[in-house]
Rosetta silent file (secondary structure, phi, psi, omega in degrees, C-alpha in Angstrom):
SEQUENCE: KPATQQYWRYLSMMYYLHQMGIEKTGLSPVQFARQQVDAQFGTQLESFMQVYQKLKYSKQALNSRDLEIAATCYPSTLHTVSKQLPFKHRFSHMLNLRRSISFFSKPSLYAS
SCORE:     score description
SCORE:     0.000 S_00000001
   1 L     0.000  129.646 -175.535   10.046    9.025   13.975 S_00000001
   2 H   -58.915  -39.614 -177.435    6.540    9.245   12.409 S_00000001
   3 H   -64.079  -44.002 -179.903    7.759    9.917    8.867 S_00000001
   4 H   -65.818  -43.576  179.765   10.033    6.882    8.826 S_00000001
   5 H   -62.555  -43.276 -179.853    7.410    4.638   10.382 S_00000001
   6 H   -68.360  -35.716  177.207    4.750    5.714    7.881 S_00000001
   7 H   -60.195  -46.525 -178.699    7.155    5.246    4.980 S_00000001
   8 H   -68.316  -34.156  175.105    7.813    1.622    5.988 S_00000001
   9 H   -64.655  -45.299  178.824    4.108    1.001    6.490 S_00000001
  10 H   -59.617  -50.399 -177.500    3.403    2.428    3.044 S_00000001
  11 H   -62.550  -43.048 -179.329    6.180    0.393    1.412 S_00000001
  12 H   -68.543  -34.674  177.767    5.209   -2.865    3.095 S_00000001
  13 H   -68.230  -42.641  178.693    1.545   -2.367    2.186 S_00000001
  14 H   -64.907  -38.116  178.002    2.422   -1.639   -1.454 S_00000001
  15 H   -64.940  -46.824 -179.719    4.704   -4.673   -1.523 S_00000001
  16 H   -60.316  -47.466 -179.518    2.033   -6.962   -0.068 S_00000001
  17 H   -63.461  -40.043  177.855   -0.622   -5.715   -2.481 S_00000001
  18 H   -61.368  -44.761  179.433    1.811   -6.038   -5.406 S_00000001
  19 H   -62.578  -32.153 -179.908    2.613   -9.614   -4.400 S_00000001
  20 L   -80.522   -0.850  178.044   -1.111  -10.390   -4.275 S_00000001
  21 L    92.704   10.451  178.996   -1.484   -9.165   -7.871 S_00000001
  22 L  -104.611   97.508 -171.988   -3.009   -5.770   -7.027 S_00000001
  23 L  -106.459  149.756 -176.247   -0.701   -3.364   -8.811 S_00000001
  24 L   -70.838  -40.768  176.054   -0.697    0.420   -8.887 S_00000001
  25 L    33.467   73.816  170.694    0.028    0.712  -12.637 S_00000001
  26 L    83.223   -2.211  178.278    0.016    4.437  -13.366 S_00000001
  27 L   -92.730  153.934  172.179   -2.416    5.583  -10.686 S_00000001
  28 L   -69.166  161.381  179.091   -1.583    8.003   -7.906 S_00000001
  29 H   -57.016  -39.399 -179.544   -1.429    6.386   -4.461 S_00000001
  30 H   -69.781  -42.304  177.361   -4.806    7.892   -3.498 S_00000001
  31 H   -63.053  -43.416  178.025   -6.446    6.815   -6.773 S_00000001
  32 H   -58.106  -46.956 -179.589   -4.985    3.330   -6.402 S_00000001
  33 H   -62.042  -46.437 -176.381   -6.336    3.064   -2.857 S_00000001
  34 H   -70.074  -50.848 -170.505   -9.807    4.328   -3.791 S_00000001
  35 H   -79.994  -33.577 -174.795  -10.315    2.631   -7.161 S_00000001
  36 H  -106.325  -48.953 -173.660   -8.597   -0.699   -6.667 S_00000001
  37 H   -83.727  -55.083 -178.413   -8.152   -1.587   -3.026 S_00000001
  38 H   -62.781  -40.730 -179.059  -11.054    0.116   -1.226 S_00000001
  39 H   -66.004  -38.757 -176.783  -13.502   -0.684   -4.029 S_00000001
  40 H   -81.650  -37.808 -171.328  -12.512   -4.352   -4.186 S_00000001
  41 H  -112.459   -7.979 -179.920  -11.959   -5.138   -0.503 S_00000001
  42 L    71.282   34.047 -179.929  -14.007   -2.532    1.386 S_00000001
  43 L   -94.808 -177.183  176.784  -10.996   -1.119    3.235 S_00000001
  44 L  -119.529   38.726 -177.209  -10.126    2.447    4.226 S_00000001
  45 H   -63.679  -30.205  179.515   -6.730    2.566    2.527 S_00000001
  46 H   -58.339  -39.717  178.372   -7.511    5.932    0.921 S_00000001
  47 H   -61.054  -44.641  177.624   -7.485    7.554    4.373 S_00000001
  48 H   -61.637  -43.799 -179.100   -4.034    6.124    5.083 S_00000001
  49 H   -62.362  -38.463  178.537   -2.752    7.297    1.702 S_00000001
  50 H   -65.829  -40.223  176.919   -3.998   10.831    2.357 S_00000001
  51 H   -65.430  -43.890  179.640   -2.224   10.897    5.717 S_00000001
  52 H   -62.104  -42.988  178.701    0.939    9.501    4.142 S_00000001
  53 H   -64.345  -39.397  177.238    0.829   12.092    1.343 S_00000001
  54 H   -61.306  -45.672  179.905    0.311   14.877    3.902 S_00000001
  55 H   -64.691  -40.814 -175.524    3.303   13.667    5.874 S_00000001
  56 H   -73.256  -41.832 -170.823    5.474   13.249    2.798 S_00000001
  57 H  -107.742  -13.304 -177.223    4.710   16.486    0.948 S_00000001
  58 L  -105.089  154.485  176.791    3.465   18.934    3.580 S_00000001
  59 L   -90.001   -0.764  179.857    5.417   20.716    6.272 S_00000001
  60 L   -75.562  143.395  174.030    2.459   20.292    8.662 S_00000001
  61 L   -77.769  152.290  177.713    2.777   17.938   11.583 S_00000001
  62 L   -73.156  137.418  176.506    0.255   15.141   11.803 S_00000001
  63 L   -85.198  178.288 -175.524   -2.588   15.776   14.209 S_00000001
  64 H   -64.409  -34.642  177.868   -3.944   13.146   16.591 S_00000001
  65 H   -65.683  -42.828  177.749   -6.630   12.040   14.090 S_00000001
  66 H   -61.149  -44.018  179.972   -3.995   11.531   11.375 S_00000001
  67 H   -64.062  -36.918  177.568   -1.832    9.487   13.726 S_00000001
  68 H   -65.962  -43.334  178.007   -4.830    7.351   14.671 S_00000001
  69 H   -60.780  -46.433 -178.162   -5.670    6.723   11.000 S_00000001
  70 H   -62.732  -38.460 -177.069   -2.059    5.804   10.245 S_00000001
  71 H   -75.028  -35.624 -174.831   -1.845    3.421   13.193 S_00000001
  72 H   -93.315  -31.493 -174.506   -5.154    1.612   12.642 S_00000001
  73 H   -69.715  -38.370 -178.514   -5.549    1.592    8.869 S_00000001
  74 H   -58.940  -57.667 -179.091   -2.344   -0.271    8.107 S_00000001
  75 H   -67.742  -33.982 -178.300   -3.053   -3.457   10.106 S_00000001
  76 H   -69.658  -35.939  177.616   -6.766   -3.442    9.358 S_00000001
  77 H   -65.495  -47.424  179.030   -6.182   -3.155    5.607 S_00000001
  78 H   -61.071  -41.033  179.535   -3.699   -6.026    5.585 S_00000001
  79 H   -64.775  -45.946 -178.315   -6.047   -8.139    7.699 S_00000001
  80 H   -63.660  -44.784  179.216   -9.084   -7.404    5.506 S_00000001
  81 H   -64.225  -45.068 -179.414   -7.256   -8.140    2.257 S_00000001
  82 H   -61.914  -38.498 -179.526   -5.734  -11.329    3.668 S_00000001
  83 H   -65.688  -31.318 -175.797   -9.114  -12.511    4.917 S_00000001
  84 H   -89.164  -13.398  177.464  -10.692  -12.105    1.476 S_00000001
  85 L  -102.352  132.929 -179.891   -7.969  -13.877   -0.477 S_00000001
  86 L   -61.514  150.985 -179.222   -7.728  -17.665   -0.166 S_00000001
  87 H   -55.645  -43.259 -179.048   -4.654  -19.056    1.568 S_00000001
  88 H   -58.846  -40.920  178.208   -3.539  -20.878   -1.590 S_00000001
  89 H   -64.005  -49.793 -179.070   -3.599  -17.577   -3.519 S_00000001
  90 H   -61.023  -45.401 -177.339   -1.627  -15.718   -0.826 S_00000001
  91 H   -62.839  -49.945 -177.023    0.909  -18.511   -0.446 S_00000001
  92 H   -67.359  -36.314  179.860    1.612  -18.987   -4.139 S_00000001
  93 H   -72.462  -34.383  178.947    1.795  -15.252   -4.821 S_00000001
  94 H   -69.973  -26.823  179.031    4.169  -14.577   -1.917 S_00000001
  95 L   -85.211   -5.615 -177.691    6.550  -17.230   -3.255 S_00000001
  96 L   -75.191  101.773 -176.439    6.553  -15.724   -6.744 S_00000001
  97 H   -65.757  -32.956  179.714   10.083  -14.387   -7.061 S_00000001
  98 H   -61.807  -39.728  177.472    9.354  -12.626  -10.350 S_00000001
  99 H   -63.472  -43.943  179.493    6.766  -10.420   -8.600 S_00000001
 100 H   -60.163  -45.837 -179.691    9.249   -9.528   -5.865 S_00000001
 101 H   -64.104  -40.863 -178.750   11.911   -8.568   -8.372 S_00000001
 102 H   -66.990  -29.465  178.200    9.472   -6.489  -10.415 S_00000001
 103 H   -68.752  -42.363 -174.512    8.446   -4.534   -7.308 S_00000001
 104 H   -89.859  -10.172  178.212   12.000   -3.582   -6.401 S_00000001
 105 L   -93.019  145.319  178.847   13.345   -3.004   -9.904 S_00000001
 106 L   -99.373  136.779  178.073   12.906    0.332  -11.601 S_00000001
 107 L   -66.654  144.018  179.827   11.959    0.411  -15.288 S_00000001
 108 L   -71.741  136.763  178.120   14.676    1.713  -17.557 S_00000001
 109 L   -74.912  -19.341 -174.225   14.135    5.197  -18.934 S_00000001
 110 L  -105.535    7.011 -179.992   16.008    4.262  -22.074 S_00000001
 111 L   -68.156  137.390 -178.914   14.269    1.015  -22.952 S_00000001
 112 L   -98.241    0.000    0.000   12.887    1.052  -26.471 S_00000001
């Protein structure tokens, strides 16, 4: 199912970027893609985010161009980011358990 597949692509991309130290921190997904990822790495993540947002919030079906963007942008973004970060950086950041926990934990609404 396209919606489920795009959700997992989105989540895995956000997890990978978070592990690499590129965090969303208060930006919308499209702003995050444009301002932090595309600007720093020269990717086309904003296009993927727009397709994902269309799929998530709109009742419109994805057209063939949207499906092509979703299929190609995900692997190319991960490849481009990985190529630009040194292996030592990627390795040490992927092993950082604190980062993993912070990605999957939700901040408390009642924390003072």
